[in-house]
N, C-alpha and C positions, 0 to 999 in steps of 0.2 A: 390424537397426537401421540406419538412414540415417546415414552419416558426415558428410554435408553441413552446413555451418554454417546457422544460421537465415537469414542473408542469402542464401546460395546457394539456399535453399529457396524464399525469397520470389521470387528471379529466375526460378527454374525454374517456379513457379506463374504468375507474371505474364507472362513472356515465352513460355514453352513450353506453358502450360495444363496443367501437370503437377499433377493433381488429388491424386496421392499426396503431393506435397511440401506442400501445404497440411495435408493430414491428419496428416503427421509434426509440422508445427508445433503443431497442436492437441494431439497426443499429447505433445510435449514440454513443453507449458506448461499443460496442463489442470490439473494438481495444483497448481501455484503459484497460478493464478487462482482455483480453487476455495477453496484454503487461505485465500487473502487475503479472498474474499468471505464465507466462513463466519465468520471472525474479526470482519470489519468490520460484518456485519449480525447475527450471532450466532444464526443459524438455518440448519441445514443444507438443509432443503428450499428456502428462499428463495435460499440461495447456489447452488443447482444451477440455478435459473432465472437468476440473474445471470450464472452462468458460461456458460450456453448463449447468453444474450443478448449476453455479451462476444465469444465467438467469432463470432457472427452479425455483429455490427458490424465485427469484425476482418476478416471475410471480405469484407464490403461495401466497406471502405475500404483494403484492402490496398495498392492502387494508390498510395494517398497515403502510405504509409510511406517514410521517408527514413532511410537508414542513417546518414547524417552527422549526424542530428538525435538519435538515441538508439539503443540496443540494442532488438531486438525485444521482449525480456522486459519493459523499460521502458515500451514503447509499448503492449503488450497489458495490462499492469497499470494504465496510465492509463486505458484503456478500462474496465477492471473497476472502478476506482475511481469514475468518472463515472456508471457503470451503478449501482453500489451507492448512491451519493449520490442519484441520481434516484429509486430505489427507496425510500430512506429519507425523502426529501422527500414522496413520495406518501403515506407513512405519517403525515407531519406531527407529529413528535413530537421534533424534534431542533433545537436552536438551533446555527447554524453560526459565528457571529461574535461570541460574547459577549465575548471578550477582545481583540478587534481594535480598533485605533484607526480614526479616520476614513481614515487613509491606509493602513490595513491592517498597520501595523507598530507596534511598541512598542520604541523605541530603547533604553530602559533594560534591559529583560529581554532583548534580544538581545545585549546586550554583557556581561552579568553571567557571570563564568566559573563552570563547574560543578566544584565541589570535592568533591562527595560520591562515594559508592562507584559503581563502574561497573555497569551494568545486570546483567551476568552475576553480580557478587557479590551484588547485592540480590536477584535471583531465586534464587540458590543458597540463600539463607536461608529462603526460602519453599517449604515442601514440597509444599503442596496445590495441584495444577494448578487446581481449582475456584475457589480464593481468587483466584488470578492472572487467571482468566478474568473473575471478577466485578469484579476491580479494573480490568481493561482496559475493561470495559463502562462503568465510571463516567466515563471520559474522553470528552470532546468528540470528535467524529468526526475533526477536523483534528489532533488530538494523537494519537489512536489510529491514524490510518492512518500517521503518520510513524514510530511504533514498529513497526508490522507490516511496513511496506515496508522499513525498515532491518534489523530483527532476524529477521523471518521470510523475507523475500524477498532479503535481503542486498544491497540497493541502496544506494549511497553517498548522502551528503547532496546531492553535486551531481546525481545522477541522479533523486533524489527531487524536488529543486527544478525540474528540467526537466519532469518528470512533473506536477508540481502547478502549474507556471508561476509559481514563487516563487523568491526568492533563496535561495542556500544558507545565508545567515544566518538568514533566516526560519524555515527548515527546522530549523536547529540550535536556534533559539529555542523552537520548538514541541516539539522533542526534549526539551530541558531541562525545560520546563514539564510535560510528559507525565511525565517521571521524578519530578519533585517531587511531583506529584499522587499517583503510585503509591507513593512513599515514605510519604506521610501515610496512604494507605489500608492499605498493608501493614505498617506499624509494629506494629499489634496481633498480627500473625502471626509476628514474628520469634523466633528461638530464643534 
C-alpha cells in the first residue's frame, strides 16, 4: 500500500509520469465514486459506467487539479456528480430545479432552523434498508446528492458547497429540505 498522500500521488503522476501513482488514486477512491454513483442513479450497471467515465475524465484533467481549491476526494466526486447528472439528463426523466427561485435561492427556507431529530436518529428508527433506498429515490437529485455527499462520503457542507459551486447556506437548506421530505416518507415505517 502506497503511503503517499493524494496530493503527493498527483505530483508524482503529473511531474514524474509515475503511472502507478494514478493507479493508486483510482484504487483509493474507486469505492467512494462507485458508491456515490450507484446511490445517485440507482443502478449498479449504470454506476459502473459512470465510475469508469469519472476516472477517465479525472485522468484527462488531472493537470487542472488544484490542491488549494479542494481535496482530491471532493474534486473526483464533483466529476462523478456531473457525470451522473449528464447520464440522468440523457434519460430525461428528472426535474432539477422545481423548488429553486429565479435567483436559485429561497431565503426563507435557508434560514429556518432544523429542530427535528438528527438523521442518525431518524434512520435508526427505520429497520429496512430497502425502505430507506426507496425514500432516497423519491428525492430530487439536488437534495439526494447533498445527503449522499454528507452522510455517505463524509464531506462537510463547505466542501459540498465548493463541489456544487453553491453557498454553504444553500447546501444546508437542501440538506434540511431533504430530511424533511424523508421524514414524511419514513413516518409510516417508524417503530
